[in-house]
C-alpha positions as CSV (number, residue, x, y, z in Angstrom):
1,X,0.0,0.0,0.0
2,X,1.2,3.5,-0.8
3,X,2.8,5.0,2.3
4,X,0.8,8.2,1.8
5,X,-2.4,6.1,2.1
6,X,-1.3,3.9,5.0
7,X,-0.8,6.8,7.4
8,X,-4.4,8.2,7.3
9,X,-5.7,4.6,7.6
10,X,-3.7,3.9,10.7
11,X,-4.9,7.2,12.2
12,X,-8.5,6.4,11.4
13,X,-8.2,2.9,13.0
14,X,-6.5,4.3,16.1
15,X,-9.2,7.0,16.4
16,X,-11.9,4.3,16.0
17,X,-10.3,2.2,18.7
18,X,-10.0,5.2,21.0
19,X,-13.7,6.1,20.5
20,X,-14.8,2.6,21.2
21,X,-12.8,2.4,24.4
22,X,-13.9,5.8,25.5
23,X,-17.5,4.9,24.8
24,X,-17.2,1.7,26.9
25,X,-15.6,3.7,29.7
26,X,-18.4,6.3,29.5
27,X,-21.1,3.7,29.6
28,X,-19.5,2.1,32.7
29,X,-19.1,5.4,34.3
30,X,-22.7,6.3,33.7
31,X,-23.9,2.9,35.0
32,X,-21.7,3.4,38.0
33,X,-23.2,6.9,38.6
34,X,-26.7,5.5,38.3
35,X,-25.9,2.8,40.8
36,X,-24.4,5.4,43.2
37,X,-27.4,7.7,42.8
38,X,-29.7,4.8,43.5
39,X,-27.9,4.0,46.7
40,X,-27.9,7.6,47.7
41,X,-31.6,8.0,46.9
42,X,-32.3,4.8,48.9
43,X,-30.4,6.2,51.8
44,X,-32.0,9.5,51.6
45,X,-35.4,7.9,51.4
46,X,-34.6,5.7,54.3
47,X,-33.5,8.7,56.4
48,X,-36.6,10.6,55.5
49,X,-38.7,7.5,56.3
50,X,-36.9,7.1,59.7
51,X,-37.2,10.8,60.4
52,X,-40.9,10.6,59.9
53,X,-41.2,8.0,62.7
54,X,-40.3,9.7,65.9
55,X,-41.2,7.8,69.0
56,X,-41.2,9.3,72.5
57,X,-38.6,7.3,74.5
58,X,-40.6,7.0,77.7
59,X,-43.7,5.4,76.1
60,X,-43.1,4.9,72.3
61,X,-45.8,7.3,71.3
62,X,-45.3,8.7,67.8
63,X,-44.5,12.5,67.8
64,X,-43.8,15.1,65.1
65,X,-41.2,17.1,67.0
66,X,-37.8,15.6,67.8
67,X,-37.1,17.9,70.7
68,X,-39.9,16.3,72.7
69,X,-38.9,12.7,72.3
70,X,-36.6,12.5,75.3
71,X,-37.5,14.8,78.1
72,X,-36.3,14.4,81.6
73,X,-38.3,11.8,83.5
74,X,-40.1,12.7,86.7
75,X,-41.5,10.0,89.0
76,X,-44.2,11.1,91.5
77,X,-45.7,9.1,94.3
78,X,-49.5,9.5,94.1
79,X,-51.9,8.0,96.7
80,X,-55.1,6.1,96.0
81,X,-56.8,6.3,99.4
82,X,-60.5,6.9,98.8
83,X,-60.2,10.0,101.1
84,X,-58.0,11.5,98.4
85,X,-60.5,11.0,95.6
86,X,-60.8,12.4,93.0
87,X,-57.1,12.4,92.1
88,X,-55.5,14.9,89.8
89,X,-53.1,14.6,86.8
90,X,-52.7,10.8,86.9
91,X,-54.2,10.5,83.5
92,X,-51.4,12.5,82.0
93,X,-48.6,10.1,83.1
94,X,-46.7,8.0,80.5
95,X,-46.0,5.0,82.8
96,X,-47.9,4.2,86.0
97,X,-47.0,1.4,88.4
98,X,-49.7,0.4,90.9
99,X,-48.9,-1.8,93.9
100,X,-50.4,-2.4,97.4
101,X,-49.1,-0.6,100.5
102,X,-50.5,-0.8,104.0
103,X,-54.0,-2.4,104.4
104,X,-53.6,-3.5,100.7
105,X,-54.6,0.0,99.6
106,X,-52.9,0.5,96.2
107,X,-50.6,3.4,95.6
108,X,-49.1,4.7,92.4
109,X,-45.8,5.9,91.1
110,X,-46.5,7.9,88.0
111,X,-43.7,8.6,85.6
112,X,-43.9,11.7,83.3
113,X,-41.6,12.7,80.4
114,X,-43.8,14.8,78.2
115,X,-44.6,18.4,77.6
116,X,-48.2,18.3,78.9
117,X,-49.4,21.3,80.8
118,X,-50.8,19.8,84.0
119,X,-52.2,22.3,86.6
120,X,-52.5,19.8,89.4
121,X,-50.9,16.4,90.2
122,X,-51.6,14.4,93.3
123,X,-52.2,14.1,96.2
124,X,-48.4,13.3,96.5
125,X,-47.6,10.8,99.2
126,X,-44.7,8.9,100.8
127,X,-42.1,6.6,99.3
128,X,-41.7,2.8,99.7
129,X,-38.6,0.8,98.8
130,X,-40.1,-1.3,96.0
131,X,-41.2,1.8,94.0
132,X,-37.6,3.0,94.2
133,X,-36.5,-0.3,92.6
134,X,-38.9,0.2,89.7
135,X,-38.1,3.9,89.0
136,X,-34.3,3.7,89.6
137,X,-33.5,2.7,85.9
138,X,-35.0,6.0,84.7
139,X,-32.6,8.1,86.9
140,X,-35.6,10.4,87.5
141,X,-36.4,13.4,89.5
142,X,-38.3,11.6,92.3
143,X,-41.1,13.6,94.0
144,X,-42.6,12.4,97.3
145,X,-43.6,13.4,100.8
146,X,-41.3,11.6,103.2
147,X,-41.4,7.8,103.2
148,X,-40.9,4.6,105.2
149,X,-37.6,4.4,107.2
150,X,-36.2,1.9,104.7
151,X,-37.2,3.9,101.7
152,X,-35.6,7.1,103.1
153,X,-32.4,5.2,103.8
154,X,-32.3,3.7,100.3
155,X,-32.9,7.1,98.7
156,X,-29.4,8.1,99.8
157,X,-27.9,5.4,97.5
158,X,-30.3,5.2,94.5
159,X,-30.0,6.8,91.1
160,X,-32.7,9.3,91.6
161,X,-32.7,13.1,92.3
162,X,-34.5,13.2,95.6
163,X,-37.1,16.0,95.8
164,X,-38.7,15.2,99.2
165,X,-41.4,17.7,99.9
166,X,-40.1,18.0,103.5
167,X,-37.0,19.7,102.2
168,X,-38.2,21.2,98.9
169,X,-41.6,22.7,99.8
170,X,-41.4,25.4,97.1
171,X,-42.2,22.7,94.5
172,X,-45.4,21.7,96.2
173,X,-48.5,23.3,97.8
174,X,-51.2,22.2,100.1
175,X,-54.8,22.5,99.0
176,X,-56.8,24.2,101.7
177,X,-60.0,22.4,100.6
178,X,-58.5,19.0,101.6
179,X,-57.1,17.8,104.9
180,X,-53.7,16.4,105.6
181,X,-52.1,14.1,104.6
182,X,-54.3,14.0,101.5
183,X,-53.7,17.6,100.3
184,X,-50.1,17.9,98.9
185,X,-50.0,18.7,95.1
186,X,-47.5,19.7,92.4
187,X,-47.8,20.7,88.8
188,X,-45.9,20.7,85.5
189,X,-44.9,24.3,86.2
190,X,-43.4,23.4,89.6
191,X,-41.7,20.4,88.0
192,X,-40.1,22.6,85.4
193,X,-38.9,25.0,88.1
194,X,-37.3,22.0,89.9
195,X,-35.6,20.7,86.8
196,X,-34.1,24.1,86.1
197,X,-33.0,24.6,89.8
198,X,-31.4,21.1,89.9
199,X,-29.7,21.8,86.5
200,X,-31.2,18.6,85.0
201,X,-30.6,19.8,81.5
202,X,-29.6,16.5,79.9
203,X,-32.1,13.6,79.5
204,X,-31.2,10.4,81.3
205,X,-29.9,7.5,79.2
206,X,-32.4,4.8,80.4
207,X,-33.4,1.6,78.7
208,X,-36.8,1.5,77.0
209,X,-39.2,-1.1,75.8
210,X,-39.7,-2.2,72.2
211,X,-42.7,-0.7,70.5
212,X,-45.0,-1.5,67.6
213,X,-47.9,0.1,65.8
214,X,-51.5,-0.7,66.9
215,X,-53.1,-3.7,65.4
216,X,-55.2,-2.9,62.4
217,X,-58.9,-2.2,63.3
218,X,-60.2,-5.2,61.2
219,X,-57.9,-7.5,63.1
220,X,-58.9,-6.4,66.6
221,X,-61.4,-8.6,68.5
222,X,-65.0,-7.5,68.6
223,X,-65.2,-8.5,72.3
224,X,-62.6,-8.7,75.0
225,X,-63.0,-9.7,78.6
226,X,-62.5,-7.0,81.2
227,X,-59.3,-7.1,83.2
228,X,-60.2,-7.1,86.9
229,X,-57.7,-6.7,89.8
230,X,-59.1,-7.0,93.3
231,X,-56.6,-5.3,95.5
232,X,-59.3,-5.2,98.1
233,X,-63.0,-5.8,97.8
234,X,-65.2,-2.8,96.8
235,X,-63.5,0.6,96.5
236,X,-60.1,-0.5,95.3
237,X,-61.1,-3.0,92.7
238,X,-59.4,-1.9,89.5
239,X,-61.0,-2.8,86.1
240,X,-59.8,-2.2,82.6
241,X,-62.3,-2.3,79.8
242,X,-61.2,-2.6,76.2
243,X,-62.4,-0.1,73.6
244,X,-61.9,-1.5,70.1
245,X,-62.2,1.7,68.0
246,X,-59.5,3.6,69.9
247,X,-57.6,0.4,70.8
248,X,-57.4,1.7,74.4
249,X,-58.2,0.3,77.8
250,X,-60.5,2.4,80.0
251,X,-59.9,2.3,83.8
252,X,-62.7,1.7,86.3
253,X,-62.3,1.9,90.1
254,X,-64.8,0.8,92.7
255,X,-67.4,0.0,90.0
256,X,-67.3,3.4,88.2
257,X,-65.2,5.0,85.5
258,X,-62.2,6.5,87.3
259,X,-62.2,10.2,86.6
260,X,-59.8,12.9,87.7
261,X,-60.7,16.1,89.4
262,X,-61.1,17.8,86.1
263,X,-63.3,15.0,84.7
264,X,-60.6,13.4,82.6
265,X,-60.7,9.6,82.2
266,X,-57.7,7.2,82.4
267,X,-56.8,5.4,79.2
268,X,-53.9,3.0,78.6
269,X,-52.5,1.4,75.4
270,X,-51.0,-1.4,77.4
271,X,-52.0,-3.0,80.7
272,X,-49.4,-5.4,82.2
273,X,-50.0,-7.6,85.2
274,X,-46.9,-8.7,87.1
275,X,-46.9,-11.5,89.7
276,X,-44.5,-10.8,92.6
277,X,-43.7,-12.3,96.0
278,X,-45.3,-9.9,98.6
279,X,-45.0,-10.3,102.4
280,X,-46.0,-8.1,105.3
281,X,-42.9,-7.1,107.4
282,X,-44.2,-5.2,110.4
283,X,-47.3,-4.5,112.6
284,X,-48.0,-1.3,110.6
285,X,-48.6,-3.5,107.5
286,X,-45.7,-2.3,105.4
287,X,-44.8,-4.8,102.7
288,X,-41.7,-6.2,101.1
289,X,-42.1,-6.9,97.4
290,X,-39.5,-8.9,95.5
291,X,-38.5,-6.8,92.6
292,X,-35.3,-8.4,91.3
293,X,-35.5,-11.7,89.4
294,X,-38.4,-12.9,87.2
295,X,-42.0,-13.9,87.4
296,X,-45.2,-14.3,85.4
297,X,-46.4,-11.4,83.4
298,X,-49.7,-11.0,81.4
299,X,-49.4,-8.3,78.7
300,X,-52.7,-6.9,77.5
301,X,-52.7,-5.0,74.2
302,X,-54.9,-4.8,71.1
303,X,-57.7,-6.5,73.1
304,X,-55.6,-9.6,73.5
305,X,-53.3,-11.1,76.1
306,X,-49.8,-12.4,75.7
307,X,-48.5,-14.6,78.5
308,X,-44.8,-14.1,79.3
309,X,-42.4,-13.3,82.1
310,X,-41.1,-10.1,83.7
311,X,-37.4,-10.0,84.2
312,X,-35.2,-7.5,86.1
313,X,-31.5,-8.2,86.6
314,X,-30.7,-5.6,89.3
315,X,-31.9,-2.3,90.7
316,X,-30.6,-0.2,87.9
317,X,-31.8,-2.5,85.1
318,X,-35.2,-1.9,83.4
319,X,-37.8,-4.6,83.6
320,X,-38.2,-6.6,80.4
321,X,-41.1,-8.6,79.2
322,X,-40.2,-11.8,77.4
323,X,-42.1,-14.4,75.5
324,X,-41.6,-18.2,75.8
325,X,-38.6,-17.9,73.4
326,X,-36.9,-15.2,75.4
327,X,-37.8,-12.4,72.9
328,X,-38.9,-9.0,74.0
329,X,-42.6,-8.6,73.8
330,X,-43.5,-5.4,71.8
331,X,-45.9,-2.9,73.3
332,X,-48.2,-0.4,71.6
333,X,-46.9,3.2,71.6
334,X,-48.7,5.1,74.4
335,X,-49.4,5.0,78.1
336,X,-48.5,1.7,79.9
337,X,-50.0,0.7,83.3
338,X,-48.3,-1.9,85.4
339,X,-50.4,-3.8,88.0
340,X,-48.4,-5.6,90.7
341,X,-50.1,-8.5,92.3
342,X,-49.2,-11.3,94.7
343,X,-50.9,-14.0,92.8
344,X,-53.5,-14.6,90.1
345,X,-56.2,-15.3,92.6
346,X,-57.1,-11.6,92.7
347,X,-57.1,-11.4,89.0
348,X,-59.9,-12.0,86.5
349,X,-59.8,-11.6,82.7
């Protein structure tokens, strides 16, 4: 071939090879970019999806504002003596633990970690050791009016910020329309003042339960037996009635719907019965309740019951609820009430 012809041919061939290689590289690059973009989009979508599901740490309720998901927990001793009825503010608590004290009259420790405006909470009463074991994992601000000798001694060593009314009267008041000892109250405003004064600016890093969405309406039972806890006959019988539409349990006490002083009703998303060893330890009728270890638990949610166990390793460990395979039982997001009983003889469901 003529040399003058060969040279342009070689150049053309080289150019063609270059263009083919460049094209392949470009295709690979574009495919790579598409793959990267897909991954990024998936991650962005995942982040958006996760960001849209904000559960409040204390009770798993879905919120729309992240700054309210982990507020400082406050545990308040609230009495249930009929001479203190109607109670105030108990319906606004996120977690409530009910257990018997002297004469088998039940008493509550109500745990709040929300932004509710509550004008009146109480009557606030005295501490008992077993309530301290249950609230210690929250590292809370603990509000009470004195306590049993054992409880007051334990308070010196427990992971709680002790706000005994005897030494912090400015965060409480006495209602002149009630008589002592059933007349000590607090409020969300007083609680905020205490949190600021005690410099409790950082939320506590406590363990929480596992939460799920409510069961779909068409899968909920049309009828569900009432949950009845007979702490004592008559006035202190607690009953929970399932409401299918709202997927809530409505609380009754002494045969009537339990209403607060402002007319509000008590509703719970989960009602948990825990069976514990309970013994009387003195002639006043004070009790010792075994809180560490494990025992039977009945978890009521969605109009159904799950039989499992409660398990608490030590004072500072949160109580867990486990199924027969050792897995955590998921609760519905919202208020949870714990009923502490000595045996199932006082229980009907």
